[in-house]
VMD Tcl script that draws the C-alpha trace (Angstrom):
set ca {
  {0.02 0.09 -0.02}
  {2.31 2.66 -1.34}
  {-0.37 5.17 -1.86}
  {-1.13 5.40 2.01}
  {-2.01 8.78 3.03}
  {-1.28 9.63 6.81}
  {-3.53 12.74 6.59}
  {-6.60 10.27 6.51}
  {-5.73 8.82 9.72}
  {-5.21 12.08 11.39}
  {-8.40 13.59 10.22}
  {-10.34 10.35 11.26}
  {-8.58 10.61 14.64}
  {-9.84 14.18 15.03}
  {-13.04 13.67 13.27}
  {-14.43 10.63 15.62}
  {-13.80 12.44 18.91}
  {-15.50 15.52 17.72}
  {-18.63 13.48 16.41}
  {-18.79 11.39 19.64}
  {-18.53 14.77 21.54}
  {-21.29 16.42 19.51}
  {-23.48 13.38 19.98}
  {-22.77 13.21 23.54}
  {-23.59 16.89 24.20}
  {-26.80 16.44 22.14}
  {-27.86 13.67 24.19}
  {-26.83 15.30 27.57}
  {-29.08 18.40 26.62}
  {-31.81 16.30 25.59}
  {-31.66 14.25 28.72}
  {-31.59 17.40 30.77}
  {-34.56 18.92 28.74}
  {-36.36 15.85 29.50}
  {-35.65 15.74 33.18}
  {-36.62 19.39 33.39}
  {-39.88 18.72 31.66}
  {-40.86 15.82 34.04}
  {-39.87 17.98 37.09}
  {-42.48 20.64 35.95}
}
mol new
graphics top color blue
foreach p $ca { graphics top sphere $p radius 0.5 }
foreach p [lrange $ca 0 end-1] q [lrange $ca 1 end] { graphics top cylinder $p $q radius 0.2 }
display resetview
């Protein structure tokens, strides 16, 4: 595999944690909103 591009690996190692962080934040905000709605 002579045409291996290390930039792809670097972009994946940056994109995956960012995507996971965005999804985790979205899930956390939805859970917080649901708990607030259940309290009121």
